C-alpha positions as CSV (number, residue, x, y, z in Angstrom):
1,M,14.5,62.8,-53.4
2,F,11.3,63.7,-52.1
3,K,9.3,61.9,-54.8
4,F,11.8,58.8,-54.6
5,Y,11.3,58.0,-50.9
6,P,7.4,57.7,-51.2
7,D,7.4,55.6,-54.4
8,F,10.2,53.2,-52.6
9,R,7.9,52.6,-49.6
10,A,4.7,52.1,-51.6
11,V,6.5,49.5,-53.9
12,G,7.6,47.4,-50.7
13,F,4.4,47.7,-48.9
14,S,2.6,46.4,-52.1
15,Q,5.5,43.3,-52.4
16,H,4.9,42.6,-48.3
17,N,1.1,42.2,-48.9
18,D,1.4,40.0,-51.9
19,K,3.4,37.4,-49.9
20,N,0.9,37.4,-46.7
21,S,-2.0,36.9,-49.0
22,A,-0.3,33.9,-50.8
23,F,1.0,32.6,-47.3
24,M,-2.9,32.7,-45.9
25,D,-4.3,31.1,-49.2
26,R,-1.7,28.3,-48.9
27,L,-2.6,27.8,-45.2
28,K,-6.5,27.8,-45.9
29,Y,-6.0,24.8,-48.3
30,T,-3.6,23.1,-45.9
31,I,-6.2,23.3,-42.9
32,L,-9.0,22.1,-45.7
33,A,-7.1,19.2,-46.9
34,V,-6.3,18.0,-43.1
35,S,-10.1,18.4,-42.2
36,L,-11.1,16.2,-45.3
37,L,-8.7,13.7,-44.4
38,F,-10.0,13.3,-40.7
39,F,-13.4,13.5,-42.0
40,S,-12.9,10.8,-44.1
41,M,-10.9,8.7,-41.7
42,N,-13.6,9.1,-39.0
43,T,-16.4,8.4,-41.5
44,Y,-14.8,5.4,-43.2
45,A,-15.6,2.9,-40.4
46,Q,-19.2,4.3,-40.1
47,F,-20.3,4.5,-43.3
48,G,-17.6,3.1,-45.7
49,G,-15.6,0.0,-44.3
50,P,-16.2,-2.3,-41.3
51,T,-16.3,-1.6,-37.8
52,P,-13.5,-3.2,-35.5
53,V,-15.0,-4.9,-32.7
54,R,-13.8,-7.9,-30.2
55,V,-15.8,-10.5,-29.7
56,A,-16.5,-13.4,-26.9
57,L,-18.7,-16.5,-27.1
58,A,-21.9,-17.2,-25.3
59,Q,-21.6,-20.1,-22.8
60,E,-23.8,-22.6,-21.2
61,V,-23.1,-22.8,-17.5
62,M,-24.5,-23.8,-14.5
63,M,-25.6,-20.9,-12.3
64,S,-27.6,-20.3,-9.2
65,P,-29.1,-17.0,-7.8
66,V,-27.1,-16.1,-4.7
67,R,-27.4,-14.0,-1.5
68,K,-24.5,-12.1,-0.3
69,V,-23.8,-12.9,3.3
70,P,-21.0,-10.9,5.3
71,A,-18.7,-13.2,6.6
72,N,-15.2,-13.0,8.5
73,V,-11.9,-14.5,7.3
74,Q,-9.9,-16.1,10.3
75,A,-6.8,-18.2,10.7
76,K,-7.7,-22.1,11.3
77,F,-5.0,-22.4,14.1
78,V,-4.2,-19.3,16.7
79,S,-2.2,-21.3,19.7
80,T,-1.4,-19.7,22.7
81,I,2.1,-21.1,23.4
82,K,2.9,-22.0,26.9
83,A,6.0,-22.4,29.0
84,E,6.8,-26.1,29.2
85,S,9.6,-25.7,32.0
86,R,10.1,-23.1,34.5
87,G,13.1,-20.8,33.4
88,V,14.0,-17.3,33.1
89,V,13.4,-15.8,29.4
90,S,16.3,-15.0,27.5
91,Q,14.9,-14.5,23.9
92,L,11.7,-14.0,22.5
93,A,10.3,-13.5,18.9
94,E,9.0,-10.1,18.2
95,I,5.3,-9.2,17.6
96,G,4.7,-9.8,13.5
97,E,7.6,-11.7,12.9
98,Q,7.4,-14.9,10.7
99,I,8.6,-17.8,12.1
100,K,9.1,-21.5,10.2
101,Q,8.1,-24.7,11.8
102,G,11.0,-26.0,14.1
103,E,12.4,-22.4,14.6
104,V,13.0,-20.9,17.8
105,L,10.0,-18.6,19.2
106,A,11.5,-18.1,22.7
107,E,14.3,-19.5,24.6
108,L,14.6,-19.9,28.6
109,T,17.7,-20.2,31.0
110,D,17.5,-22.4,34.1
111,T,20.7,-21.4,36.2
112,Q,20.2,-24.5,38.4
113,S,20.0,-26.9,35.5
114,K,23.7,-27.9,35.1
115,L,23.7,-28.6,38.8
116,R,20.7,-30.9,38.7
117,E,21.6,-32.6,35.4
118,Q,24.9,-33.8,37.2
119,E,23.4,-34.9,40.2
120,L,21.0,-37.2,38.4
121,K,23.8,-38.5,36.3
122,D,26.0,-39.4,39.6
123,A,22.7,-41.1,41.3
124,V,22.7,-43.2,38.0
125,K,26.3,-43.9,38.2
126,S,25.8,-45.2,41.8
127,A,22.6,-47.1,41.1
128,R,24.3,-48.9,38.0
129,A,27.6,-49.6,40.5
130,K,25.2,-51.2,43.3
131,Y,23.5,-53.3,40.3
132,E,26.4,-54.5,38.5
133,F,27.9,-55.5,42.1
134,L,24.8,-57.4,43.0
135,K,24.3,-59.1,39.8
136,S,28.3,-60.4,40.0
137,E,27.6,-61.6,43.4
138,N,24.3,-63.3,42.5
139,S,26.3,-65.2,39.8
140,R,29.0,-66.3,42.1
141,L,26.4,-67.4,44.8
142,R,24.9,-69.6,42.6
143,D,27.9,-71.1,41.8
144,L,28.7,-71.8,45.6
145,L,25.4,-73.2,46.1
146,K,25.7,-75.8,43.7
147,K,28.7,-77.1,45.5
148,N,26.7,-76.9,48.7
149,L,29.2,-74.3,50.2
150,I,26.4,-72.0,51.3
151,S,22.7,-72.1,52.2
152,N,19.8,-71.2,49.9
153,S,18.6,-68.3,52.0
154,E,21.8,-66.6,51.5
155,L,21.1,-66.7,47.7
156,E,17.7,-65.5,48.2
157,Q,18.7,-62.5,50.0
158,N,21.0,-61.7,47.4
159,Q,18.6,-62.2,44.7
160,S,16.0,-59.8,46.7
161,N,18.6,-57.1,46.4
162,Y,19.7,-57.8,43.1
163,L,16.1,-57.0,41.9
164,S,15.8,-54.0,44.1
165,A,19.0,-52.6,42.8
166,Q,17.7,-53.3,38.9
167,S,14.7,-51.4,40.0
168,D,16.4,-48.4,41.5
169,L,18.7,-48.1,38.3
170,A,15.8,-48.3,35.8
171,Q,14.2,-45.4,37.8
172,T,17.3,-43.0,38.3
173,N,17.6,-43.5,34.4
174,S,14.0,-42.5,34.2
175,R,14.6,-39.6,36.4
176,L,17.5,-38.4,34.5
177,N,15.8,-38.9,31.0
178,Q,12.7,-36.7,31.9
179,Y,14.9,-34.1,33.3
180,L,17.1,-33.8,30.0
181,D,13.4,-33.7,28.3
182,Q,12.5,-31.0,30.2
183,M,15.8,-29.1,29.8
184,T,15.0,-29.5,25.8
185,K,11.5,-27.6,26.6
186,L,13.5,-24.5,27.8
187,T,13.7,-23.8,23.7
188,I,10.2,-23.1,22.7
189,V,10.0,-23.6,18.6
190,A,7.0,-23.2,16.3
191,P,4.5,-26.0,15.9
192,F,3.9,-24.6,12.3
193,D,4.9,-21.8,10.1
194,G,3.1,-18.6,11.3
195,H,3.5,-15.2,12.7
196,V,3.7,-13.9,16.2
197,M,0.5,-12.1,17.3
198,Q,1.2,-11.0,20.8
199,Q,3.7,-11.7,23.7
200,F,2.7,-12.4,27.1
201,A,6.1,-12.6,28.4
202,Q,9.1,-10.0,28.4
203,P,13.0,-10.9,28.4
204,G,14.2,-11.5,32.2
205,Q,10.9,-12.5,33.1
206,L,10.6,-16.0,35.2
207,L,8.2,-18.3,33.7
208,N,7.0,-21.4,35.6
209,S,5.7,-24.6,33.6
210,G,2.2,-23.5,32.1
211,D,2.9,-20.0,32.0
212,N,1.9,-18.2,29.1
213,V,4.5,-17.0,26.2
214,L,3.0,-16.1,23.1
215,E,0.0,-16.1,20.7
216,F,0.8,-17.8,17.5
217,M,-1.2,-17.9,14.3
218,Q,-0.6,-20.5,11.3
219,D,0.3,-19.1,7.9
220,N,-1.9,-20.4,4.8
221,N,-4.4,-22.2,6.7
222,L,-7.5,-19.7,6.1
223,E,-11.2,-20.4,6.4
224,V,-14.2,-18.3,6.4
225,V,-16.9,-18.3,8.9
226,V,-20.3,-17.2,7.9
227,Y,-23.7,-17.6,9.4
228,V,-26.1,-18.8,6.7
229,P,-30.1,-18.2,7.2
230,F,-31.8,-21.3,8.1
231,K,-33.8,-21.1,4.9
232,F,-31.0,-22.0,2.7
233,K,-30.0,-25.2,4.6
234,S,-30.5,-27.2,1.6
235,Q,-27.7,-25.9,-0.2
236,I,-25.2,-26.5,2.6
237,N,-23.2,-29.9,1.5
238,K,-19.9,-30.7,2.7
239,D,-17.2,-30.1,-0.1
240,A,-19.6,-27.8,-1.9
241,I,-17.8,-25.0,-3.7
242,W,-19.1,-21.2,-3.1
243,K,-17.7,-17.8,-4.3
244,I,-16.1,-15.6,-1.8
245,L,-16.5,-11.5,-3.1
246,T,-13.4,-9.6,-1.4
247,N,-13.5,-6.0,-0.7
248,D,-11.6,-5.3,-4.1
249,N,-14.3,-7.1,-5.9
250,R,-12.4,-10.1,-6.7
251,L,-14.3,-13.8,-6.7
252,I,-12.5,-16.5,-5.4
253,D,-13.7,-20.2,-4.5
254,A,-14.0,-21.6,-1.0
255,T,-14.9,-25.0,-0.1
256,I,-17.3,-26.2,2.8
257,N,-15.4,-28.2,5.2
258,K,-17.6,-28.1,8.4
259,F,-21.1,-26.7,9.4
260,I,-23.2,-27.0,12.6
261,P,-26.5,-29.0,11.5
262,A,-28.6,-26.6,14.0
263,A,-30.2,-23.1,13.9
264,T,-28.5,-21.1,16.3
265,G,-29.4,-17.6,18.0
266,M,-32.0,-15.2,17.8
267,S,-31.4,-14.8,13.8
268,R,-31.9,-18.8,13.3
269,T,-28.5,-19.1,11.2
270,I,-26.4,-22.2,10.5
271,E,-22.5,-21.8,11.2
272,V,-20.5,-22.8,8.1
273,H,-17.0,-22.8,7.8
274,L,-15.1,-22.8,4.4
275,S,-11.6,-23.2,3.3
276,V,-10.1,-20.9,1.1
277,N,-6.4,-21.0,-0.5
278,D,-5.5,-17.3,-1.7
279,D,-2.8,-15.3,-0.6
280,I,-4.7,-12.1,-0.7
281,L,-6.9,-12.7,2.2
282,W,-5.6,-11.8,5.6
283,S,-6.9,-13.3,9.1
284,G,-9.9,-10.9,10.4
285,E,-10.8,-9.4,6.8
286,S,-14.4,-9.0,6.2
287,V,-15.8,-10.5,2.9
288,N,-19.3,-11.6,1.3
289,V,-20.3,-15.0,0.8
290,M,-22.4,-15.4,-2.4
291,V,-24.9,-18.2,-0.9
292,P,-26.8,-20.1,-3.3
293,K,-30.9,-19.7,-2.9
294,Q,-31.5,-22.9,-4.8
295,A,-29.8,-25.7,-7.1
296,R,-27.7,-24.8,-9.9
297,Q,-29.2,-25.0,-13.4
298,K,-28.1,-24.6,-16.8
299,V,-28.3,-21.2,-18.4
300,V,-26.8,-19.3,-21.5
301,A,-24.5,-16.6,-20.2
302,V,-22.2,-13.8,-21.7
303,P,-19.8,-11.2,-20.5
304,R,-21.3,-8.3,-18.9
305,D,-19.3,-6.2,-21.4
306,A,-21.5,-7.9,-24.4
307,L,-25.0,-6.0,-22.9
308,V,-25.8,-3.0,-24.4
309,I,-28.5,-1.4,-21.8
310,R,-30.9,1.0,-23.2
311,K,-34.0,2.8,-21.7
312,N,-36.4,0.5,-24.6
313,G,-34.6,-2.7,-23.6
314,T,-31.3,-4.8,-23.2
315,F,-29.7,-6.4,-26.1
316,V,-26.5,-7.8,-27.3
317,Y,-24.9,-7.9,-30.7
318,T,-24.0,-11.1,-32.5
319,V,-21.6,-11.6,-35.1
320,V,-22.6,-13.9,-38.3
321,E,-20.8,-13.7,-41.5
322,N,-18.8,-10.4,-40.3
323,K,-22.3,-8.6,-39.8
324,S,-23.6,-7.4,-36.6
325,H,-27.0,-8.9,-35.5
326,K,-29.0,-7.3,-32.8
327,V,-30.8,-9.8,-30.3
328,D,-32.9,-8.5,-27.7
329,V,-32.1,-10.3,-24.5
330,I,-33.7,-10.3,-20.9
331,M,-30.7,-10.5,-17.9
332,G,-30.9,-13.1,-15.4
333,M,-28.5,-13.7,-12.5
334,A,-24.9,-13.2,-12.6
335,E,-21.9,-15.0,-11.6
336,G,-18.4,-13.1,-11.8
337,E,-18.1,-11.6,-15.1
338,L,-20.8,-14.0,-16.7
339,I,-24.4,-12.9,-16.8
340,A,-27.2,-15.2,-17.6
341,V,-29.8,-14.1,-20.6
342,K,-32.8,-15.3,-22.2
343,G,-33.5,-14.4,-25.9
344,L,-32.4,-15.8,-29.4
345,L,-29.0,-16.7,-28.4
346,S,-27.5,-20.2,-28.2
347,P,-24.1,-21.6,-26.6
348,G,-21.4,-20.8,-29.0
349,D,-22.9,-17.7,-30.6
350,T,-20.1,-15.0,-31.3
351,V,-21.1,-11.8,-29.3
352,V,-19.6,-8.4,-29.4
353,V,-18.1,-7.4,-26.2
354,R,-16.0,-4.0,-27.3
355,G,-17.4,-1.7,-30.0
356,N,-20.9,-2.5,-29.3
357,E,-21.9,0.9,-28.1
358,R,-21.8,2.5,-31.5
359,L,-22.8,-0.4,-33.5
360,R,-26.1,-0.7,-35.6
361,N,-28.0,-3.9,-37.0
362,L,-26.5,-5.4,-40.0
363,Q,-23.5,-3.1,-40.0
364,E,-20.4,-4.6,-41.1
365,V,-17.6,-5.2,-38.6
366,K,-14.1,-6.5,-38.4
367,I,-12.8,-8.8,-35.5
368,I,-10.0,-7.6,-34.1
369,D,-8.1,-9.0,-30.9
370,N,-6.1,-6.3,-29.5
371,L,-9.0,-3.4,-29.9
372,V,-8.8,-0.8,-27.3
373,N,-12.1,0.8,-26.6
């Protein structure tokens, strides 16, 4: 018994070691195979196969060097809405509320309006009755005069009264219509689509004609006001299109709609107004106007991503017959995503915009539209 157990334990231990050794050998071979596979995949594009790239075309465009000038966006129309009739405020739009053209901004109430309206209507009825009577009397008297039954003076007196009654009827009708028009103005409606910016009155407040009620800003009619240095006056032309740079680095077009042809203030600047149509801009927002320094000129431009900038210079890669070609360039003015370049580059040349950081000259490439770099 004493000899058997040591032999059993020794045999079991040896079998266990053999299994571990076989497992470790298989693990080593697996790691080596995976490493070789990854190495071959990473080096294929660099040494064995074409490098995937995304490309764009060099373009001939009109550009001008620009200067950033701070400016402000403002609504073209901000109106102070006034009461046109006397009354107590019964309804008032809230600050920030959007109101469509023709919708109610405020409602005024005049407790005496019904009584005054009835009084004027009764006056019209009385004037009309008098007018109708004198009109009929005038016709009767004319017949009597033809028969020589009355004197001419009686007809002339009637004629005078008849014309006076006709005038009184016209005046009372006019007073009634004016009052009815005034009553319609107790309901104040929006003159255009816009937002309420400020309240000058409160519900229950008595307002007289001419009192301020609300400040109302027109929607979708913004303009950018910029003060341009006088030395750039030659570039200021009505209907010219300039670029606006927003706070989130978006470029949008704006058209010059008016300007003051004079240098004003100590800074000697020209006030220029530009129309913009863009939902992302808000009134009061600060922007930069890209003011052209000189007339636009033709240049060859490429996307900014096409440039490879190194200490020893700047270059782009063109693609000709599926091979990359390094072209040294000198950067010029920029506009949006395009930048002007000078070098051995022509409009229509294919330039690499993705994958160019790892390229070498005369390297074989493959153009892939959906390349993710």
